[in-house]
C-alpha positions in Angstrom: -39.9 -51.0 56.6 -39.0 -50.5 52.8 -36.8 -47.4 51.5 -35.3 -48.3 48.6 -37.4 -47.6 45.0 -37.3 -47.7 41.1 -37.4 -45.5 38.9 -39.5 -46.2 36.3 -40.3 -43.7 33.6 -43.8 -42.9 31.3 -44.0 -46.4 28.9 -44.4 -44.5 25.0 -46.3 -45.8 22.5 -44.8 -49.3 20.4 -46.0 -50.0 17.0 -46.7 -53.1 16.1 -43.6 -54.9 14.6 -41.2 -52.3 16.3 -39.3 -51.3 19.6 -38.8 -49.0 21.7 -36.0 -46.7 22.5 -33.8 -47.4 25.7 -35.5 -46.8 28.9 -33.8 -46.0 32.1 -34.7 -48.2 34.9 -32.9 -46.7 38.2 -32.7 -48.1 41.9 -32.6 -45.7 44.9 -30.5 -46.2 47.7 -27.9 -49.1 46.5 -28.0 -52.3 47.8 -26.3 -53.4 50.1 -26.8 -57.4 48.4 -28.5 -57.4 45.7 -32.2 -56.8 44.1 -33.4 -57.9 41.0 -36.7 -56.1 39.2 -38.2 -59.1 36.7 -40.4 -57.4 33.5 -43.7 -59.1 32.4 -46.8 -57.9 30.8 -50.6 -58.4 30.1 -49.2 -58.8 26.3 -47.7 -62.2 27.3 -45.7 -63.0 24.0 -47.2 -59.8 21.9 -44.1 -58.0 24.2 -40.6 -58.9 24.9 -38.7 -57.3 27.5 -35.0 -56.8 26.6 -32.7 -57.9 28.8 -36.1 -59.2 30.6 -34.5 -58.8 34.5 -31.8 -56.7 36.3 -30.1 -57.1 39.1 -28.7 -54.1 41.3 -26.1 -54.7 43.9 -23.6 -52.4 45.8 -20.9 -52.3 43.2 -23.5 -52.2 39.6 -26.6 -49.6 41.1 -26.1 -47.4 38.1 -29.2 -46.9 35.9 -30.0 -49.6 33.5 -31.3 -50.1 29.9 -34.6 -51.4 29.3 -36.1 -51.8 25.4 -39.8 -53.3 24.6 -40.5 -54.6 21.5 -43.8 -55.5 20.3 -44.1 -58.9 18.0 -45.5 -58.6 14.3 -48.5 -60.6 15.4 -49.0 -58.2 17.9 -52.9 -57.1 18.4 -53.4 -53.0 19.1 -54.2 -52.5 22.6 -53.6 -51.2 26.1 -51.2 -53.8 28.1 -50.2 -53.3 31.8 -47.1 -54.2 32.6 -45.8 -55.3 35.8 -42.9 -55.5 38.3 -41.9 -58.2 41.0 -39.0 -58.3 42.6 -36.2 -61.1 44.3 -32.8 -61.1 45.9 -31.0 -61.1 49.2 -32.1 -57.4 49.3 -35.5 -57.0 47.8 -37.7 -57.0 50.9 -36.1 -53.6 51.7 -37.6 -52.2 47.8 -40.4 -51.6 47.3 -42.2 -53.2 43.9 -43.3 -50.5 41.1 -46.8 -50.0 40.3 -47.8 -51.0 37.4 -48.0 -49.0 34.3 -49.9 -49.2 31.1 -48.2 -49.3 27.2 -50.1 -48.8 24.0 -49.2 -51.0 21.6 -50.6 -49.2 18.3 -51.1 -50.5 14.1 -48.0 -48.9 11.8 -49.5 -45.7 10.5 -49.5 -44.8 7.0 -48.6 -42.9 3.9 -50.0 -42.7 0.4 -50.8 -40.0 -2.0 -54.6 -39.4 -2.6 -54.0 -39.4 -6.9 -52.0 -39.0 -9.4 -53.2 -37.3 -12.9 -53.7 -40.3 -15.7 -51.0 -39.8 -17.2 -48.0 -36.8 -17.5 -46.7 -35.9 -20.8 -42.5 -35.4 -21.2 -41.6 -31.6 -20.1 -45.3 -31.6 -18.2 -45.5 -30.5 -14.2 -48.4 -32.0 -12.8 -50.8 -29.9 -11.0 -50.1 -29.8 -7.3 -50.6 -33.5 -6.0 -51.3 -34.1 -2.0 -49.7 -36.5 0.1 -51.3 -37.3 3.7 -50.4 -39.2 6.7 -53.0 -41.3 8.8 -51.8 -39.4 12.1 -49.8 -36.7 12.9 -45.7 -38.6 14.4 -44.8 -37.6 17.7 -42.5 -35.7 16.2 -41.6 -36.2 12.6 -41.1 -38.4 9.6 -40.3 -37.9 5.9 -41.4 -39.4 3.2 -39.0 -38.7 0.1 -40.7 -40.1 -3.7 -38.2 -41.1 -6.0 -38.2 -42.4 -9.6 -35.7 -42.4 -12.7 -37.9 -40.1 -14.9 -39.1 -38.1 -13.0 -38.5 -35.3 -10.3 -40.5 -34.3 -7.2 -40.9 -30.5 -5.7 -40.0 -30.6 -3.1 -38.0 -33.7 -3.1 -38.9 -34.5 0.6 -42.0 -34.1 2.5 -42.0 -33.9 6.0 -45.0 -34.2 8.9 -44.6 -32.6 11.4 -47.8 -30.4 12.1 -50.4 -31.0 10.0 -51.1 -34.1 7.8 -51.2 -32.8 4.4 -48.9 -32.2 2.3 -48.2 -31.0 -1.2 -45.5 -31.8 -3.7 -45.6 -31.5 -7.9 -44.2 -33.6 -10.4 -42.1 -33.0 -13.3 -41.9 -35.6 -16.1 -38.1 -35.4 -18.1 -38.5 -34.1 -21.6 -36.5 -36.9 -23.1 -39.1 -39.2 -20.8 -40.2 -42.2 -23.7 -44.2 -43.6 -23.4 -44.6 -46.5 -20.5 -45.4 -46.1 -16.9 -42.6 -45.5 -14.5 -43.0 -46.7 -10.9 -42.4 -44.6 -7.8 -41.0 -45.6 -4.3 -40.9 -44.1 -1.3 -38.0 -44.2 1.3 -39.4 -43.5 5.4 -36.9 -41.1 7.4 -36.7 -39.5 10.9 -37.0 -40.5 14.3 -41.2 -41.5 13.7 -40.7 -43.5 11.0 -40.8 -46.5 12.7 -44.4 -45.9 13.9 -45.5 -45.9 9.7 -45.8 -49.2 7.5 -43.6 -48.4 4.2 -46.0 -47.2 1.2 -46.2 -49.2 -1.3 -45.1 -48.1 -5.3 -47.1 -46.3 -7.5 -47.4 -45.9 -11.0 -47.5 -42.9 -13.8 -48.1 -43.2 -17.4 -45.8 -41.3 -19.1 -46.1 -40.2 -23.1 -44.2 -38.4 -25.5 -44.5 -35.1 -25.9 -47.1 -34.4 -28.4 -47.0 -32.5 -31.6 -50.2 -30.5 -33.7 -50.1 -32.4 -37.5 -51.0 -29.4 -40.0 -52.3 -30.8 -44.0 -50.7 -29.0 -47.2 -51.8 -25.9 -46.9 -53.4 -25.6 -50.8 -52.7 -22.7 -52.9 -56.3 -20.2 -52.7 -57.7 -18.2 -55.3 -59.2 -14.8 -53.9 -63.0 -16.0 -52.3 -62.3 -19.5 -52.2 -62.2 -21.9 -49.6 -60.7 -25.1 -49.0 -60.3 -27.5 -46.1 -57.4 -28.1 -44.1 -56.9 -31.4 -41.6 -55.0 -30.9 -38.2 -54.3 -34.1 -36.3 -52.9 -34.2 -32.6 -50.3 -37.0 -32.3 -51.5 -37.9 -28.6 -54.8 -37.1 -27.5 -54.5 -34.5 -24.4 -55.6 -35.2 -21.1 -58.1 -32.3 -20.9 -58.1 -30.4 -24.0 -55.7 -28.7 -26.5 -56.4 -26.0 -28.6 -54.4 -24.6 -31.8 -56.0 -20.8 -33.3 -54.0 -20.4 -36.5 -53.9 -16.6 -37.9 -52.8 -15.0 -41.0 -53.6 -11.4 -42.1 -55.7 -12.2 -45.7 -57.4 -15.8 -44.5 -60.2 -16.5 -42.2 -60.8 -19.5 -40.8 -64.1 -21.2 -40.3 -64.5 -22.2 -37.2 -61.4 -19.8 -35.8 -60.2 -22.0 -33.9 -60.1 -26.3 -33.4 -59.8 -27.8 -30.2 -58.6 -31.2 -29.1 -59.9 -33.2 -26.3 -59.5 -35.6 -24.5 -59.7 -39.8 -25.6 
């Protein structure tokens, strides 16, 4: 008569190239001799069980830990996990029913769009970071660059696939491209691929240069030149003012190159 059973927990989703947390495998009651449970799956070598078998005995009946690893070459799939028993007391224990284990591809995180460029000392409009699928618990992304400040410094995904942040260029930042890298952390970080680095173009703070101001006779008109040292991202307008002088046009605008 079969009287003994094994306790097998619900098998979690495992990401390609990663492994599960430790799973507790138990037995009841303790065998008088020995019984060994073996693990196998329909995914073949794509799934590895560590250890591949566990032996329980009268002196070793405590729960034991199992880790399931999915190889980096594993294809996303739902695998059937099976068990078989041997040992002197195997006949007294019921073989556990097959379980399902989902192998999934890694999720990804990305910034939808950075501005075409950022001036030294400038803060961007709100930017959006997107995660492909919500984590089981949470995953945090920390962007980093020596010449940039990010607000907030860390974005944690829990219940929304979209989060916003801003980036500010250092006031002393030189003209050129800067690389932005990302670090993943949190309980579900292993379920997401490492984000690729981004590049952001920085330009030194521009200036408006006004040509020489001539001496004017009453009623006289002269042309004055205005020059911007850096073409603006969208536009910049200069409005001159003087109580006894009229300007035409009243304002001068420079637009992006």
